[in-house]
C-alpha positions as CSV (number, residue, x, y, z in Angstrom):
1,M,4.9,-34.6,-19.2
2,F,7.4,-31.9,-20.2
3,E,6.5,-31.4,-23.9
4,S,5.4,-27.8,-23.4
5,F,8.6,-26.7,-21.7
6,D,11.7,-25.4,-23.4
7,A,15.3,-26.3,-22.4
8,T,15.7,-23.2,-20.3
9,V,12.6,-23.9,-18.2
10,L,13.6,-27.5,-17.8
11,A,17.1,-26.6,-16.7
12,R,15.7,-24.2,-14.2
13,L,13.4,-26.9,-12.9
14,Q,16.2,-29.4,-12.6
15,F,18.4,-26.9,-10.7
16,A,15.5,-25.9,-8.5
17,F,14.8,-29.5,-7.6
18,T,18.4,-30.5,-6.8
19,V,19.2,-27.4,-4.9
20,S,16.0,-27.6,-2.9
21,F,16.8,-31.2,-2.0
22,H,20.4,-30.2,-1.1
23,F,19.4,-27.2,0.9
24,I,17.5,-29.4,3.4
25,F,20.7,-31.0,4.6
26,P,23.0,-28.0,5.2
27,S,20.1,-26.1,6.8
28,F,20.1,-28.9,9.4
29,T,23.8,-29.7,9.7
30,I,24.8,-26.1,10.3
31,G,22.6,-25.9,13.4
32,L,23.1,-29.5,14.5
33,A,26.9,-29.2,14.4
34,S,26.7,-26.2,16.8
35,Y,24.2,-28.0,19.0
36,L,26.6,-31.0,19.2
37,A,29.4,-28.6,20.2
38,V,27.2,-27.1,22.9
39,L,26.2,-30.6,24.2
40,E,29.8,-31.8,24.4
41,F,30.9,-28.5,26.1
42,L,28.1,-28.9,28.7
43,S,29.1,-32.6,29.2
44,L,32.7,-31.5,30.0
45,W,31.7,-28.5,32.1
46,T,28.9,-30.1,34.2
47,G,29.9,-33.8,34.1
48,R,26.2,-34.7,33.6
49,A,25.8,-37.9,31.7
50,V,22.6,-36.7,30.0
51,Y,24.5,-34.3,27.8
52,L,26.9,-37.0,26.6
53,D,24.0,-39.3,25.9
54,L,22.3,-36.6,23.8
55,Y,25.6,-35.9,22.0
56,K,25.9,-39.6,21.0
57,Y,22.2,-39.7,20.1
58,W,22.4,-36.8,17.7
59,L,25.8,-37.6,16.4
60,K,24.5,-40.6,14.5
61,I,21.8,-38.5,12.9
62,F,24.4,-35.8,12.1
63,A,26.6,-38.3,10.3
64,L,23.8,-39.4,8.0
65,V,22.6,-35.9,7.3
66,F,26.1,-34.7,6.6
67,G,26.8,-37.5,4.2
68,M,23.6,-36.9,2.3
69,G,24.4,-33.2,2.1
70,V,27.8,-33.9,0.6
71,V,26.4,-36.3,-2.0
72,S,23.5,-34.0,-3.0
73,G,25.9,-31.0,-3.2
74,I,28.3,-32.8,-5.6
75,V,25.5,-33.8,-7.9
76,M,24.1,-30.2,-7.9
77,S,27.4,-28.6,-8.8
78,Y,27.8,-30.7,-11.9
79,Q,24.9,-28.9,-13.5
80,F,27.0,-25.8,-13.8
81,G,28.9,-27.6,-16.5
82,T,26.0,-29.5,-18.1
83,N,23.0,-27.2,-18.1
84,W,24.6,-23.8,-17.4
85,S,27.9,-23.8,-19.3
86,V,27.4,-20.3,-20.7
87,F,26.8,-19.0,-17.2
88,S,30.0,-20.9,-16.0
89,D,32.0,-19.4,-18.8
90,K,30.9,-15.8,-18.1
91,V,31.1,-15.8,-14.3
92,G,33.6,-18.5,-13.7
93,S,36.4,-16.1,-12.8
94,V,34.3,-14.8,-9.9
95,I,32.2,-17.7,-8.8
96,G,34.9,-20.4,-9.3
97,P,37.4,-19.1,-6.8
98,L,34.7,-18.5,-4.1
99,M,33.6,-22.2,-4.5
100,A,37.2,-23.3,-4.4
101,Y,37.7,-21.3,-1.1
102,E,34.7,-23.2,0.3
103,V,36.4,-26.5,-0.5
104,L,39.9,-25.5,0.7
105,T,38.7,-24.0,4.0
106,A,35.4,-25.4,5.1
107,F,35.2,-28.8,3.5
108,F,38.8,-29.8,4.3
109,L,38.2,-28.7,7.9
110,E,35.0,-30.7,8.2
111,A,36.4,-33.8,6.5
112,G,39.7,-33.6,8.5
113,F,38.0,-33.7,11.9
114,L,34.7,-35.6,11.1
115,G,36.4,-39.0,11.6
116,V,37.7,-38.0,15.0
117,M,34.3,-36.6,15.9
118,L,32.5,-39.7,14.8
119,F,34.8,-42.5,15.9
120,G,37.4,-41.0,18.2
121,M,35.5,-40.6,21.4
122,N,37.2,-43.5,23.1
123,R,40.5,-43.1,21.2
124,V,41.5,-39.5,21.9
125,G,41.3,-37.3,24.9
126,K,38.1,-35.5,25.8
127,T,39.5,-32.1,25.1
128,L,40.8,-33.1,21.7
129,H,37.5,-34.7,20.8
130,F,35.7,-31.5,21.8
131,A,38.1,-29.6,19.6
132,A,37.2,-31.8,16.7
133,T,33.5,-31.3,17.2
134,L,34.1,-27.5,17.4
135,A,36.2,-27.6,14.2
136,V,33.4,-29.3,12.3
137,A,30.9,-26.8,13.7
138,V,33.1,-23.9,12.6
139,G,33.6,-25.6,9.2
140,T,29.8,-25.7,8.6
141,F,29.7,-22.0,9.2
142,I,32.6,-21.2,6.9
143,S,31.0,-23.3,4.2
144,A,27.8,-21.2,4.5
145,F,30.0,-18.1,4.4
146,W,31.6,-18.9,1.0
147,I,28.5,-20.3,-0.6
148,L,26.4,-17.3,0.4
149,A,29.1,-14.9,-0.7
150,A,29.0,-16.5,-4.2
151,N,25.2,-16.5,-4.3
152,S,24.8,-13.0,-2.9
153,W,27.2,-11.7,-5.6
154,M,24.7,-12.9,-8.2
155,H,22.0,-10.8,-6.5
156,T,24.1,-7.7,-5.8
157,P,27.2,-7.9,-8.1
158,A,30.1,-5.7,-7.1
159,G,33.9,-5.6,-7.5
160,H,34.1,-6.8,-11.0
161,A,34.6,-5.5,-14.6
162,L,33.0,-6.7,-17.8
163,A,35.5,-7.9,-20.4
164,P,34.8,-7.3,-24.1
165,N,33.8,-10.9,-24.6
166,G,31.1,-10.6,-21.9
167,Q,33.0,-12.3,-19.1
168,F,33.0,-11.0,-15.5
169,V,36.5,-10.3,-14.4
170,P,37.4,-9.8,-10.7
171,V,38.7,-6.4,-9.7
172,D,38.2,-6.1,-6.0
173,W,37.8,-9.4,-4.1
174,L,36.8,-7.7,-0.8
175,A,33.9,-6.0,-2.7
176,I,33.0,-9.3,-4.4
177,V,32.9,-11.2,-1.1
178,F,31.3,-8.5,1.0
179,N,28.8,-7.4,-1.6
180,P,25.9,-5.3,-0.5
181,S,23.4,-8.1,0.3
182,F,25.9,-10.6,1.7
183,P,26.0,-9.7,5.4
184,Y,22.2,-9.6,5.6
185,R,21.7,-12.9,3.8
186,L,24.5,-14.6,5.9
187,V,22.8,-13.6,9.2
188,H,19.3,-14.5,7.9
189,T,20.4,-17.9,6.6
190,V,22.5,-19.0,9.6
191,L,19.7,-18.0,12.0
192,A,17.3,-20.0,9.8
193,A,19.5,-23.0,10.1
194,Y,19.6,-22.7,13.9
195,L,15.8,-22.4,14.0
196,T,15.5,-25.4,11.7
197,T,17.6,-27.5,14.0
198,A,15.9,-26.3,17.1
199,L,12.5,-27.1,15.7
200,V,13.6,-30.7,14.7
201,V,15.2,-31.3,18.2
202,G,12.1,-29.8,19.9
203,G,9.8,-32.0,17.7
204,V,11.7,-35.1,18.6
205,G,11.6,-34.2,22.3
206,A,7.9,-33.5,22.1
207,W,7.3,-36.8,20.4
208,H,8.9,-38.7,23.3
209,L,7.1,-36.6,25.9
210,L,3.8,-37.2,24.2
211,G,4.6,-41.0,24.2
212,G,5.1,-41.0,27.9
213,R,8.9,-41.3,27.6
214,K,9.7,-38.4,30.0
215,T,13.3,-39.4,30.3
216,D,16.0,-36.9,31.2
217,G,17.2,-36.9,27.6
218,A,13.8,-36.1,26.2
219,K,13.3,-33.3,28.8
220,V,16.7,-31.7,28.2
221,M,16.5,-31.7,24.4
222,F,13.0,-30.3,24.5
223,S,14.0,-27.6,27.0
224,M,17.1,-26.6,25.1
225,A,15.2,-26.5,21.8
226,M,12.4,-24.3,23.1
227,G,15.0,-22.0,24.7
228,M,16.8,-21.6,21.4
229,I,13.6,-20.9,19.5
230,T,12.6,-18.3,22.2
231,V,15.8,-16.4,21.7
232,V,16.4,-16.8,18.0
233,A,12.8,-16.4,16.5
234,P,12.5,-12.7,17.5
235,I,16.0,-12.0,16.3
236,Q,15.3,-13.7,13.0
237,I,12.3,-11.5,12.5
238,L,14.4,-8.4,13.0
239,A,17.1,-9.8,10.8
240,G,14.5,-10.5,8.1
241,D,13.2,-7.0,8.3
242,Q,16.7,-5.6,7.7
243,H,17.3,-8.0,4.9
244,G,14.0,-6.8,3.3
245,L,15.1,-3.2,3.5
246,N,18.4,-4.1,1.9
247,T,16.6,-5.9,-0.9
248,L,14.3,-2.9,-1.4
249,E,17.4,-0.8,-2.0
250,H,19.2,-3.1,-4.4
251,Q,16.4,-5.3,-5.9
252,P,13.2,-3.3,-5.8
253,A,11.4,-5.4,-8.3
254,K,11.7,-8.5,-6.0
255,V,10.1,-6.6,-3.1
256,M,7.4,-5.3,-5.4
257,A,6.6,-9.0,-6.3
258,M,6.8,-10.0,-2.7
259,E,4.3,-7.3,-1.7
260,G,2.1,-7.7,-4.7
261,H,2.6,-4.0,-5.7
262,F,1.8,-3.8,-9.4
263,Q,0.9,-0.1,-9.1
264,S,2.9,2.7,-7.5
265,H,1.5,4.2,-4.3
266,P,2.6,7.9,-3.9
267,D,0.7,8.3,-0.6
268,G,1.4,5.1,1.2
269,A,1.2,1.5,0.0
270,P,-1.1,-1.2,1.5
271,L,0.1,-4.4,3.0
272,V,-1.5,-7.1,0.9
273,L,-2.1,-10.1,3.2
274,F,-3.7,-12.4,0.8
275,G,-4.9,-12.4,-2.8
276,W,-4.1,-13.7,-6.3
277,P,-1.5,-11.8,-8.3
278,D,-2.6,-11.7,-11.9
279,M,0.4,-10.7,-14.1
280,K,-1.8,-10.3,-17.2
281,S,-4.0,-7.6,-15.7
282,G,-1.3,-6.2,-13.4
283,K,-3.5,-6.5,-10.3
284,V,-3.9,-8.6,-7.1
285,L,-7.4,-10.1,-7.4
286,Y,-9.5,-10.8,-4.3
287,D,-7.0,-9.0,-2.1
288,I,-7.2,-8.5,1.6
289,S,-5.1,-5.5,2.6
290,I,-4.2,-3.2,5.4
291,P,-4.0,0.4,4.1
292,K,-0.6,2.0,4.2
293,A,0.9,-0.8,6.3
294,S,3.5,-1.8,3.7
295,S,4.9,1.8,3.7
296,L,5.1,1.7,7.5
297,I,7.1,-1.6,7.4
298,L,9.4,-0.7,4.5
299,K,9.8,3.0,4.9
300,H,8.7,3.4,8.6
301,S,6.1,6.0,7.6
302,F,2.4,5.6,6.8
303,D,2.5,8.1,3.9
304,A,5.9,7.1,2.4
305,P,5.6,6.6,-1.4
306,L,6.5,3.1,-2.8
307,K,7.0,2.3,-6.5
308,G,5.3,-0.6,-8.1
309,L,6.0,-2.9,-11.0
310,D,4.4,-0.3,-13.3
311,T,7.8,1.4,-13.2
312,V,9.6,-1.7,-14.3
313,A,9.7,-3.1,-17.9
314,R,7.5,-6.1,-18.1
315,S,10.4,-8.1,-19.6
316,D,12.1,-7.6,-16.2
317,W,9.2,-8.7,-14.0
318,P,9.9,-11.8,-11.9
319,P,7.1,-14.5,-11.7
320,V,5.0,-12.6,-9.2
321,P,2.6,-15.3,-8.0
322,I,5.4,-17.6,-7.0
323,V,7.4,-14.9,-5.2
324,F,4.2,-13.5,-3.6
325,W,3.1,-16.8,-2.1
326,S,6.5,-18.3,-1.2
327,F,7.1,-15.1,0.8
328,R,3.9,-15.5,2.7
329,I,4.6,-19.1,3.5
330,M,8.0,-18.1,5.0
331,V,6.5,-15.2,7.0
332,G,3.5,-17.2,8.2
333,L,5.8,-20.0,9.5
334,G,8.0,-17.4,11.1
335,M,4.9,-16.1,13.0
336,A,4.1,-19.7,14.0
337,M,7.6,-20.1,15.4
338,L,7.2,-16.9,17.4
339,L,3.9,-18.3,18.8
340,L,5.6,-21.5,19.8
341,A,8.4,-19.5,21.5
342,A,5.9,-17.4,23.5
343,W,3.9,-20.5,24.5
344,S,7.0,-22.4,25.6
345,L,8.2,-19.4,27.6
346,L,4.9,-19.2,29.4
347,A,5.1,-22.9,30.2
348,R,8.6,-22.5,31.4
349,V,7.7,-19.6,33.7
350,R,4.9,-21.7,35.1
351,R,7.2,-24.7,35.5
352,Q,5.0,-26.8,33.3
353,L,7.2,-27.1,30.2
354,Y,7.0,-30.9,30.3
355,D,3.3,-31.2,31.2
356,W,1.4,-29.1,28.6
357,T,0.3,-31.7,26.0
358,W,-1.0,-29.1,23.5
359,L,2.4,-27.3,23.6
360,H,4.1,-30.7,22.8
361,R,1.6,-31.3,20.0
362,L,2.4,-27.9,18.4
363,A,6.1,-28.5,18.8
364,L,5.7,-31.9,17.0
365,V,3.7,-30.4,14.2
366,M,6.3,-27.6,13.9
367,G,9.2,-30.0,13.6
368,P,9.5,-29.9,9.8
369,A,8.5,-26.2,9.6
370,G,12.1,-24.9,9.5
371,F,12.7,-26.9,6.3
372,V,9.6,-25.6,4.7
373,A,10.5,-22.0,5.7
374,V,14.1,-22.2,4.3
375,I,12.9,-23.6,1.0
376,A,10.2,-20.9,0.8
377,G,12.8,-18.3,1.6
378,W,15.1,-19.7,-1.1
379,V,12.3,-19.7,-3.7
380,T,11.4,-16.1,-2.8
381,T,15.1,-15.0,-3.2
382,E,16.0,-16.9,-6.3
383,V,12.8,-16.7,-8.2
384,G,12.6,-13.0,-7.3
385,R,15.9,-12.5,-9.0
386,Q,14.5,-13.6,-12.3
387,P,14.8,-13.0,-15.2
388,F,18.5,-12.7,-14.4
389,T,21.2,-15.0,-13.1
390,V,23.4,-12.0,-12.3
391,Y,21.0,-9.4,-11.3
392,G,20.6,-6.7,-14.0
393,L,23.6,-7.9,-16.0
394,L,23.1,-11.5,-17.2
395,R,19.8,-12.9,-18.2
396,T,18.8,-16.5,-17.5
397,V,18.0,-17.2,-21.1
398,D,21.5,-16.1,-22.0
399,S,23.1,-18.4,-19.3
400,V,21.8,-21.8,-20.3
401,S,23.7,-24.5,-22.2
402,P,22.8,-25.1,-25.9
403,L,20.8,-28.2,-25.1
404,Q,17.6,-29.7,-26.5
405,A,14.6,-30.0,-24.2
406,P,14.4,-33.9,-24.4
407,A,18.0,-34.2,-23.1
408,V,17.3,-32.0,-20.1
409,A,13.9,-33.6,-19.4
410,S,15.4,-37.1,-19.4
411,S,18.1,-36.1,-16.8
412,L,15.4,-34.3,-14.7
413,L,13.3,-37.4,-14.6
414,A,16.3,-39.5,-13.7
415,F,17.2,-37.1,-10.8
416,I,13.6,-37.2,-9.5
417,A,13.5,-41.0,-9.5
418,V,17.0,-41.6,-7.9
419,Y,16.6,-38.8,-5.4
420,F,13.3,-40.1,-4.0
421,I,14.6,-43.6,-3.8
422,V,18.1,-43.0,-2.3
423,F,17.4,-40.0,-0.2
424,G,13.9,-41.3,0.8
425,A,15.6,-44.4,2.2
426,G,18.1,-42.2,4.1
427,I,15.5,-39.9,5.6
428,G,13.4,-43.0,6.6
429,Y,16.4,-44.4,8.5
430,I,16.9,-41.0,10.2
431,L,13.3,-41.0,11.3
432,K,13.8,-44.5,12.7
433,L,16.8,-43.3,14.7
434,M,14.7,-40.4,16.1
435,A,11.9,-42.7,17.0
436,H,13.7,-44.2,20.0
437,A,14.3,-42.0,23.1
438,P,17.9,-41.3,24.1
439,N,19.1,-44.0,26.5
440,R,21.4,-43.8,29.5
441,G,24.8,-44.9,28.2
442,E,23.8,-44.2,24.6
443,P,26.4,-45.9,22.4
444,A,28.6,-43.8,20.1
445,P,28.8,-44.6,16.4
446,K,31.2,-47.4,15.6
447,P,33.4,-47.8,12.5
448,L,33.0,-50.9,10.4
449,S,35.3,-53.8,11.4
450,P,37.7,-55.0,8.7
451,A,35.5,-58.1,8.2
452,A,32.3,-56.1,7.9
453,G,34.0,-53.7,5.5
454,R,35.1,-56.5,3.2
455,A,31.6,-58.0,3.3
456,A,30.1,-54.6,2.4
457,G,32.5,-54.3,-0.4
458,K,31.6,-57.7,-1.8
459,A,27.9,-56.8,-1.5
């Protein structure tokens, strides 16, 4: 199956597989933790039981998703030492402390209060329990902060010096953390997480409304989700535009691949909607384009010149077809989210938010769209950085461990098998929890009794 791949390609495939699987969970928990904090706040503020019922309903799902995210994250991080030891040696002085800060601040905060959040509802005061929920929500954001700081530095490296042995040495930690692309990527990623959560919550609410289960819980979750999408989707489009302009400044080859611009356009570049980028001929075949629209978007002028990949050495080209199409998947789903937001706003204005069946069907179909969009965005960002791990300074082929292809292939196959079995079962159980509508007096998660714990340990 993998006979034609070398060790570098296989190592990249393995990391892409594990990080894509892992990214699904934080993109959900970041938004879901904040949603839980809002629900508990509304429960305390209004005294309405429906908010507390929804809190307990989604808390069980959060616990499972959080656990799977932790496990998949630990597995992913081990690859830095196995498949990417040269990369770890060269950038460890920069990346290592940032990852350690994530553990010391975010993970300890989340782990310290997660138990209270899950099992302390009837054991501590309401205010203290809300504080625990808020702490977990803040912890998920801090985690995203440090991880994105480390990853953004790989895209726009700053604040470092190169030692004679080729290692990256920290010089200015503020410049390392707040590197040029970091603020844009943090905002874009966190908003994507909120949209992902809103789409899932809205999809679950729509499922119950379509099934005739028009309970208060189903109505409230659907209303809150549609409201969140209505507010965040337009903001995300603006944030994505600013992120794109920042990328054009610091990683122009990535934007050239996203836009399919093989040739330079001195009098205004077209916006290529669809086509097939052919790297061999350096053209987009069968293209459907809007003349000069790309210059308008990227430079805010129809006649603004834009450089193409013909100004970049071929050895520095990213895999254009992958970047080109993953970008279009992300943007296309973003437009679909905006359509859902506009439709739900119209239904809300007409006081028919819970009655329009086709709106509910669209919300149900769009339920997983956030996950697809964040993975497509990640592919656009990371594949667009190729052929570098540290953009412009360290190539991917010079970052991989000295391993043979069969060794990497065997571990990749093992990861695929185990992930689909273990995480497939976990996701199946989450869908089972979502299948029933929130009930009045929804029970909170319960810890295992000592007897049950001993039985589980023997099993």
